Every structure is written in C-alpha cells, then in structure tokens.
Chimera marker file (.cmm) of the C-alpha trace (Angstrom):
<marker_set name="trace">
<marker id="1" x="0.000" y="0.000" z="0.000" r="1" g="1" b="0" radius="0.5"/>
<marker id="2" x="1.426" y="3.391" z="-0.954" r="1" g="1" b="0" radius="0.5"/>
<marker id="3" x="1.682" y="6.220" z="1.538" r="1" g="1" b="0" radius="0.5"/>
<marker id="4" x="0.183" y="9.573" z="0.674" r="1" g="1" b="0" radius="0.5"/>
<marker id="5" x="-2.569" y="8.388" z="-1.658" r="1" g="1" b="0" radius="0.5"/>
<marker id="6" x="-2.696" y="9.040" z="-5.384" r="1" g="1" b="0" radius="0.5"/>
<marker id="7" x="0.517" y="10.675" z="-6.544" r="1" g="1" b="0" radius="0.5"/>
<marker id="8" x="-0.585" y="11.173" z="-10.138" r="1" g="1" b="0" radius="0.5"/>
<marker id="9" x="-1.911" y="14.724" z="-9.597" r="1" g="1" b="0" radius="0.5"/>
<marker id="10" x="-0.054" y="16.851" z="-12.150" r="1" g="1" b="0" radius="0.5"/>
<marker id="11" x="2.954" y="14.567" z="-12.015" r="1" g="1" b="0" radius="0.5"/>
<marker id="12" x="3.470" y="15.062" z="-8.279" r="1" g="1" b="0" radius="0.5"/>
<marker id="13" x="6.216" y="12.721" z="-7.111" r="1" g="1" b="0" radius="0.5"/>
<marker id="14" x="6.862" y="14.030" z="-3.596" r="1" g="1" b="0" radius="0.5"/>
<marker id="15" x="8.657" y="17.269" z="-4.487" r="1" g="1" b="0" radius="0.5"/>
<marker id="16" x="6.402" y="20.023" z="-3.155" r="1" g="1" b="0" radius="0.5"/>
<marker id="17" x="8.566" y="22.748" z="-4.704" r="1" g="1" b="0" radius="0.5"/>
<marker id="18" x="7.357" y="21.722" z="-8.154" r="1" g="1" b="0" radius="0.5"/>
<marker id="19" x="3.675" y="22.327" z="-7.317" r="1" g="1" b="0" radius="0.5"/>
<marker id="20" x="2.070" y="25.537" z="-8.654" r="1" g="1" b="0" radius="0.5"/>
<marker id="21" x="1.673" y="28.492" z="-6.299" r="1" g="1" b="0" radius="0.5"/>
<marker id="22" x="-0.252" y="31.757" z="-6.277" r="1" g="1" b="0" radius="0.5"/>
<marker id="23" x="-0.770" y="34.517" z="-3.685" r="1" g="1" b="0" radius="0.5"/>
<marker id="24" x="-3.820" y="34.743" z="-1.425" r="1" g="1" b="0" radius="0.5"/>
<marker id="25" x="-6.017" y="37.731" z="-2.375" r="1" g="1" b="0" radius="0.5"/>
<marker id="26" x="-6.577" y="38.710" z="1.282" r="1" g="1" b="0" radius="0.5"/>
<marker id="27" x="-3.198" y="38.237" z="2.990" r="1" g="1" b="0" radius="0.5"/>
<marker id="28" x="-0.757" y="37.869" z="0.088" r="1" g="1" b="0" radius="0.5"/>
<marker id="29" x="0.875" y="34.689" z="1.385" r="1" g="1" b="0" radius="0.5"/>
<marker id="30" x="1.697" y="32.064" z="-1.239" r="1" g="1" b="0" radius="0.5"/>
<marker id="31" x="-0.757" y="29.174" z="-1.585" r="1" g="1" b="0" radius="0.5"/>
<marker id="32" x="0.535" y="25.860" z="-2.864" r="1" g="1" b="0" radius="0.5"/>
<marker id="33" x="-1.702" y="23.653" z="-5.022" r="1" g="1" b="0" radius="0.5"/>
<marker id="34" x="-3.665" y="21.013" z="-3.106" r="1" g="1" b="0" radius="0.5"/>
<marker id="35" x="-5.333" y="17.928" z="-4.475" r="1" g="1" b="0" radius="0.5"/>
<marker id="36" x="-8.684" y="19.115" z="-3.096" r="1" g="1" b="0" radius="0.5"/>
<marker id="37" x="-8.335" y="22.245" z="-5.287" r="1" g="1" b="0" radius="0.5"/>
<marker id="38" x="-7.535" y="20.262" z="-8.454" r="1" g="1" b="0" radius="0.5"/>
<marker id="39" x="-10.899" y="20.831" z="-10.156" r="1" g="1" b="0" radius="0.5"/>
<marker id="40" x="-11.156" y="24.547" z="-9.314" r="1" g="1" b="0" radius="0.5"/>
<marker id="41" x="-7.551" y="25.792" z="-8.938" r="1" g="1" b="0" radius="0.5"/>
<marker id="42" x="-8.216" y="28.743" z="-11.260" r="1" g="1" b="0" radius="0.5"/>
<marker id="43" x="-11.047" y="30.009" z="-9.029" r="1" g="1" b="0" radius="0.5"/>
<marker id="44" x="-9.257" y="29.558" z="-5.659" r="1" g="1" b="0" radius="0.5"/>
<marker id="45" x="-8.565" y="33.029" z="-4.220" r="1" g="1" b="0" radius="0.5"/>
<marker id="46" x="-8.036" y="32.577" z="-0.478" r="1" g="1" b="0" radius="0.5"/>
<marker id="47" x="-5.605" y="30.444" z="1.505" r="1" g="1" b="0" radius="0.5"/>
<marker id="48" x="-8.035" y="29.807" z="4.350" r="1" g="1" b="0" radius="0.5"/>
<marker id="49" x="-11.582" y="30.266" z="5.560" r="1" g="1" b="0" radius="0.5"/>
<marker id="50" x="-10.352" y="33.060" z="7.832" r="1" g="1" b="0" radius="0.5"/>
<marker id="51" x="-8.993" y="35.041" z="4.862" r="1" g="1" b="0" radius="0.5"/>
<marker id="52" x="-12.181" y="34.443" z="2.886" r="1" g="1" b="0" radius="0.5"/>
<marker id="53" x="-14.307" y="35.828" z="5.738" r="1" g="1" b="0" radius="0.5"/>
<marker id="54" x="-12.048" y="38.816" z="6.355" r="1" g="1" b="0" radius="0.5"/>
<marker id="55" x="-11.890" y="39.907" z="2.700" r="1" g="1" b="0" radius="0.5"/>
<marker id="56" x="-14.099" y="42.782" z="1.567" r="1" g="1" b="0" radius="0.5"/>
<marker id="57" x="-17.329" y="41.710" z="-0.140" r="1" g="1" b="0" radius="0.5"/>
<marker id="58" x="-16.272" y="43.252" z="-3.467" r="1" g="1" b="0" radius="0.5"/>
<marker id="59" x="-13.355" y="40.853" z="-4.028" r="1" g="1" b="0" radius="0.5"/>
<link id1="1" id2="2" r="1" g="1" b="0" radius="0.2"/>
<link id1="2" id2="3" r="1" g="1" b="0" radius="0.2"/>
<link id1="3" id2="4" r="1" g="1" b="0" radius="0.2"/>
<link id1="4" id2="5" r="1" g="1" b="0" radius="0.2"/>
<link id1="5" id2="6" r="1" g="1" b="0" radius="0.2"/>
<link id1="6" id2="7" r="1" g="1" b="0" radius="0.2"/>
<link id1="7" id2="8" r="1" g="1" b="0" radius="0.2"/>
<link id1="8" id2="9" r="1" g="1" b="0" radius="0.2"/>
<link id1="9" id2="10" r="1" g="1" b="0" radius="0.2"/>
<link id1="10" id2="11" r="1" g="1" b="0" radius="0.2"/>
<link id1="11" id2="12" r="1" g="1" b="0" radius="0.2"/>
<link id1="12" id2="13" r="1" g="1" b="0" radius="0.2"/>
<link id1="13" id2="14" r="1" g="1" b="0" radius="0.2"/>
<link id1="14" id2="15" r="1" g="1" b="0" radius="0.2"/>
<link id1="15" id2="16" r="1" g="1" b="0" radius="0.2"/>
<link id1="16" id2="17" r="1" g="1" b="0" radius="0.2"/>
<link id1="17" id2="18" r="1" g="1" b="0" radius="0.2"/>
<link id1="18" id2="19" r="1" g="1" b="0" radius="0.2"/>
<link id1="19" id2="20" r="1" g="1" b="0" radius="0.2"/>
<link id1="20" id2="21" r="1" g="1" b="0" radius="0.2"/>
<link id1="21" id2="22" r="1" g="1" b="0" radius="0.2"/>
<link id1="22" id2="23" r="1" g="1" b="0" radius="0.2"/>
<link id1="23" id2="24" r="1" g="1" b="0" radius="0.2"/>
<link id1="24" id2="25" r="1" g="1" b="0" radius="0.2"/>
<link id1="25" id2="26" r="1" g="1" b="0" radius="0.2"/>
<link id1="26" id2="27" r="1" g="1" b="0" radius="0.2"/>
<link id1="27" id2="28" r="1" g="1" b="0" radius="0.2"/>
<link id1="28" id2="29" r="1" g="1" b="0" radius="0.2"/>
<link id1="29" id2="30" r="1" g="1" b="0" radius="0.2"/>
<link id1="30" id2="31" r="1" g="1" b="0" radius="0.2"/>
<link id1="31" id2="32" r="1" g="1" b="0" radius="0.2"/>
<link id1="32" id2="33" r="1" g="1" b="0" radius="0.2"/>
<link id1="33" id2="34" r="1" g="1" b="0" radius="0.2"/>
<link id1="34" id2="35" r="1" g="1" b="0" radius="0.2"/>
<link id1="35" id2="36" r="1" g="1" b="0" radius="0.2"/>
<link id1="36" id2="37" r="1" g="1" b="0" radius="0.2"/>
<link id1="37" id2="38" r="1" g="1" b="0" radius="0.2"/>
<link id1="38" id2="39" r="1" g="1" b="0" radius="0.2"/>
<link id1="39" id2="40" r="1" g="1" b="0" radius="0.2"/>
<link id1="40" id2="41" r="1" g="1" b="0" radius="0.2"/>
<link id1="41" id2="42" r="1" g="1" b="0" radius="0.2"/>
<link id1="42" id2="43" r="1" g="1" b="0" radius="0.2"/>
<link id1="43" id2="44" r="1" g="1" b="0" radius="0.2"/>
<link id1="44" id2="45" r="1" g="1" b="0" radius="0.2"/>
<link id1="45" id2="46" r="1" g="1" b="0" radius="0.2"/>
<link id1="46" id2="47" r="1" g="1" b="0" radius="0.2"/>
<link id1="47" id2="48" r="1" g="1" b="0" radius="0.2"/>
<link id1="48" id2="49" r="1" g="1" b="0" radius="0.2"/>
<link id1="49" id2="50" r="1" g="1" b="0" radius="0.2"/>
<link id1="50" id2="51" r="1" g="1" b="0" radius="0.2"/>
<link id1="51" id2="52" r="1" g="1" b="0" radius="0.2"/>
<link id1="52" id2="53" r="1" g="1" b="0" radius="0.2"/>
<link id1="53" id2="54" r="1" g="1" b="0" radius="0.2"/>
<link id1="54" id2="55" r="1" g="1" b="0" radius="0.2"/>
<link id1="55" id2="56" r="1" g="1" b="0" radius="0.2"/>
<link id1="56" id2="57" r="1" g="1" b="0" radius="0.2"/>
<link id1="57" id2="58" r="1" g="1" b="0" radius="0.2"/>
<link id1="58" id2="59" r="1" g="1" b="0" radius="0.2"/>
</marker_set>
C-alpha cells in the first residue's frame, strides 16, 4: 500500500517545490496547489476560511 494516496496529480512525485503556487487575495501569502483544489484551482482566491471571511465583499 502506498503512503500519501494518489501521486498522479499533475505529475506530483513528492517534491512540493514543483507544485504551482499563487498569492492569497486577502493576505498575500503564497498558496501551494492542493489535491482538493484540483478541479477549481483557477477560481481559488483565499488560503483559508479566515482570509475568505475577512476579505471585503467586493473581491
């Protein structure tokens, strides 16, 4: 049994530095791609629920 689940997501082989990143709209910290965001990576704007709640409604 393999550890870590399915490693086929975008060629992920255990090197987290090769995963795509983009800044959070609210705090500006870099967000690294997660498997749970695979289907909607282009629409992900916030790194956490806290940032999403604290962002102005217009964003």
